[in-house]
C-alpha positions in Angstrom: 84.0 23.6 13.7 81.7 25.4 11.2 83.1 28.7 9.8 82.5 31.5 12.3 80.7 33.6 9.7 78.2 30.8 9.1 77.0 30.4 12.6 73.5 31.5 13.7 73.1 34.8 15.5 71.0 35.1 18.6 68.6 37.8 19.9 71.6 39.5 21.6 73.5 39.9 18.3 76.1 37.3 19.2 76.9 34.0 17.5 75.2 31.2 19.2 77.7 28.8 20.9 77.1 25.1 20.5 76.2 22.9 23.5 79.4 22.6 25.5 81.2 24.2 22.6 80.9 21.0 20.6 81.1 21.5 16.8 78.4 19.0 16.1 76.0 21.2 18.1 77.2 24.5 16.6 74.5 25.4 14.1 74.8 27.3 10.8 72.2 29.5 9.2 70.1 27.9 6.5 69.5 31.3 4.8 73.2 31.8 4.0 74.0 31.1 0.4 77.4 29.8 1.1 76.0 27.3 3.7 73.4 26.1 1.2 76.0 25.6 -1.5 78.4 23.7 0.8 75.8 21.5 2.3 74.0 20.6 -1.0 77.4 19.8 -2.7 78.3 17.5 0.2 74.9 15.8 0.0 75.3 15.5 -3.8 78.7 13.8 -3.4 77.4 11.3 -0.8 74.3 10.5 -2.8 76.3 9.7 -5.9 78.8 7.5 -4.1 76.8 4.4 -4.7 77.2 3.2 -1.1 73.8 3.9 0.3 70.1 3.2 -0.3 69.0 6.3 1.6 70.1 9.2 3.8 69.0 10.2 7.3 69.2 13.9 8.0 69.8 15.0 11.5 70.1 18.5 13.1 68.0 20.1 10.4 66.9 22.9 12.7 67.9 26.0 14.6 69.7 25.7 17.9 67.4 25.3 20.9 67.0 28.5 22.8 65.8 26.7 26.0 68.8 27.7 28.2 68.0 31.4 27.7 65.3 32.4 25.2 66.1 36.1 25.7 69.5 35.6 24.0 69.7 32.3 22.1 66.6 32.4 19.9 68.1 32.5 16.4 68.8 33.5 13.7 69.2 37.3 13.2 72.1 37.4 10.8 72.3 39.7 7.8 71.2 37.0 5.4 68.2 36.3 7.5 67.4 40.0 7.5 67.4 40.0 3.7 65.3 36.8 3.5 62.8 38.1 6.0 62.5 41.4 4.2 61.7 39.6 1.0 59.0 37.7 2.9 57.5 40.9 4.3 59.0 40.7 7.8 61.1 43.4 9.4 63.5 41.3 11.4 64.8 44.2 13.5 61.2 45.1 14.5 60.6 41.4 15.3 63.8 41.2 17.4 62.8 44.2 19.5 59.3 42.9 20.0 60.5 39.5 21.0 63.1 40.9 23.4 60.4 43.0 25.0 58.5 39.7 25.8 61.3 38.8 28.2 60.9 42.0 30.2 58.1 41.1 32.6 56.6 37.9 34.1 53.3 38.3 32.1 55.1 38.8 28.8 57.6 36.0 29.6 54.7 33.6 30.0 53.5 34.7 26.5 57.0 34.2 25.1 57.2 30.6 26.5 53.6 29.8 25.3 54.4 31.2 21.9 57.6 29.2 21.6 55.8 26.0 22.4 52.4 26.2 20.8 51.7 29.7 19.4 48.4 30.3 21.1 48.9 33.5 23.3 47.9 37.0 22.3 49.2 40.4 23.3 51.9 42.9 22.5 54.9 41.3 20.6 53.3 37.9 20.2 52.2 38.6 16.6 55.8 39.5 15.8 57.0 36.3 17.6 54.6 34.1 15.6 55.6 35.8 12.3 59.3 35.2 13.1 58.8 31.6 14.1 56.9 31.0 10.9 59.7 32.5 8.9 62.2 30.2 10.6 60.2 27.1 10.0 59.8 28.0 6.3 63.6 28.6 6.1 64.3 25.1 7.5 61.7 23.5 5.3 63.0 25.1 2.1 66.6 24.0 2.9 65.5 20.4 3.7 63.4 20.3 0.5 66.4 21.3 -1.6 68.5 18.6 0.1 65.9 15.9 -0.4 65.5 16.8 -4.0 69.2 16.2 -4.5 69.0 12.9 -2.7 65.9 11.6 -4.5 67.4 12.6 -7.9 69.9 9.7 -7.2 67.1 7.3 -6.4 67.7 7.3 -2.6 65.0 7.5 0.1 65.1 10.2 2.8 64.5 10.0 6.6 64.5 13.0 8.9 65.3 13.3 12.6 63.0 15.8 14.3 62.4 17.1 17.8 59.4 15.8 19.8 56.3 17.7 18.6 56.0 19.7 21.8 59.4 21.3 21.0 59.5 21.5 17.2 58.2 25.1 17.0 61.0 26.2 19.3 63.6 25.0 16.8 62.0 25.8 13.5 60.6 22.3 12.5 57.2 22.1 10.8 56.4 18.3 10.8 53.7 18.7 8.1 56.0 20.6 5.7 58.9 18.3 6.4 56.7 15.2 5.9 56.0 16.3 2.4 59.6 16.1 1.4 60.7 12.9 3.2 59.8 9.2 3.2 59.7 8.9 7.0 60.3 11.0 10.1 61.7 9.8 13.4 60.7 11.9 16.4 63.1 12.3 19.3 60.6 11.9 22.0 63.3 11.1 24.5 61.5 11.1 27.8 64.6 10.5 30.0 67.5 12.2 28.3 69.5 15.0 29.9 71.1 16.2 26.7 70.1 18.2 23.6 66.6 17.2 22.2 65.8 15.2 25.4 62.4 16.4 26.8 63.7 16.6 30.4 66.8 18.5 29.3 64.9 21.1 27.2 62.0 21.6 29.5 64.1 21.8 32.7 66.3 24.4 30.9 63.2 26.5 30.2 62.1 26.1 33.8 65.5 27.1 35.1 65.4 30.2 33.0 61.9 31.1 34.1 62.7 30.6 37.8 66.2 32.1 37.5 64.9 35.2 35.9 62.4 35.5 38.8 59.4 35.4 36.4 57.7 32.6 38.4 58.4 30.1 41.1 59.0 26.4 40.3 55.3 25.3 40.5 54.1 28.1 38.2 57.0 27.6 35.8 56.2 23.9 35.4 52.5 24.8 35.0 53.5 27.2 32.1 55.4 24.4 30.4 52.7 21.9 30.9 50.1 24.2 29.3 52.5 25.0 26.4 53.5 21.4 25.7 50.0 19.9 26.6 51.9 17.3 28.5 51.6 16.1 32.1 54.9 17.0 33.8 56.4 16.0 37.2 55.8 18.2 40.2 59.4 19.4 40.5 62.4 20.1 38.3 64.3 17.5 40.2 61.6 14.9 39.5 61.7 15.9 35.8 65.4 15.4 35.6 65.6 12.2 37.6 62.5 10.4 36.5 61.7 11.9 33.1 58.3 11.8 31.5 55.7 9.1 31.9 54.9 6.7 29.1 51.6 8.4 28.7 53.4 11.6 27.7 55.5 9.8 25.1 52.3 8.2 23.6 50.7 11.7 23.5 53.7 13.0 21.6 53.5 10.1 19.1 49.8 10.8 18.5 50.5 14.5 18.1 53.1 13.9 15.5 50.7 11.8 13.5 48.0 14.5 13.8 50.4 17.2 12.6 50.9 15.4 9.4 54.2 13.6 9.8 54.4 11.0 7.0 55.5 7.5 7.9 56.3 8.0 11.6 59.0 6.2 13.6 59.6 6.8 17.3 63.0 7.0 18.8 63.8 5.5 22.2 67.0 6.3 24.0 68.7 3.0 24.7 72.2 4.4 25.2 73.8 4.1 28.6 75.7 7.3 29.2 76.3 8.5 32.7 74.7 11.8 33.5 72.7 11.7 30.3 70.4 8.7 30.2 70.2 5.2 31.6 67.0 3.2 31.3 66.1 0.1 33.2 64.2 -2.8 31.7 60.9 -1.9 33.3 61.0 1.7 31.9 62.1 0.5 28.4 59.2 -2.0 28.3 56.7 0.7 29.4 57.9 3.2 26.8 57.8 0.6 24.0 54.2 -0.3 24.9 53.3 3.4 24.8 54.9 4.0 21.4 53.2 0.9 20.0 49.8 1.8 21.4 50.1 5.3 20.0 50.5 4.0 16.4 54.2 4.5 15.7 55.0 2.7 12.5 58.5 1.8 13.4 61.1 2.2 16.1 64.7 3.6 16.1 67.1 2.4 18.8 68.8 5.7 19.7 71.2 7.1 19.3 74.7 5.4 19.3 75.1 1.6 19.0 78.5 1.9 20.7 76.7 3.0 23.9 73.7 0.6 23.8 74.2 -2.3 26.2 73.6 -5.6 24.5 
């Protein structure tokens, strides 16, 4: 488990707990000097080991706030406050403005839209946009520093990134990250009920909207469809059980290319994990055709060979 003092801090001032309490999903703040030193030293050691031709960096992001954006959007630690101040952003003012967006249905809609595509206007939205830009810059700076260490040893660099509809929510700027990597794999997992999976993240947001009584199910899914620019199933149950159509995965691949991702690889979830994902042959073939037609330059069979039926 990462050191407690390194963990990201949410809108509510509490350290953000990892998914199911798992250490591999417990995120640390990229603006903390001690985190930067520890991670870069580890990257340096591995790069110099002589064992590898390249490195693939995963979880280079902030924790997803989808389960409860009013609490889990991060980070607001003391180091982030100092870094934000140096960049001309008052983080406490931003925190208050963002929390106010979760106060009414109209503002909550702006919060969701802002987290996904940054287009809404209104009170608090300008602060939200400034804060999200600060976060993506923080991630990009950290990744750039790591890739410089790796490339100094003559190794290539690949990055694992969220699907484009969700990258803004976790602080990933595909264009900036593309400039400091050799290739990017997008996690456009259309049928995964786990972190990074489109059904998991979007259904969590829908649950929060409906559970907070900001909107009914139909309207909540309409908010999400507008924010992601993706066709979504009619109900949360359909989203969780059937996932997204191949056309949506193709749209995400094209979007990643348009947003400046360098050499782009698509990830397809072939693992068979009960309650998380289990794809049949017909679905796999349809998704593969969609990725190919959308121009993905390669394919990554995700995400754990031990759980992929052969």
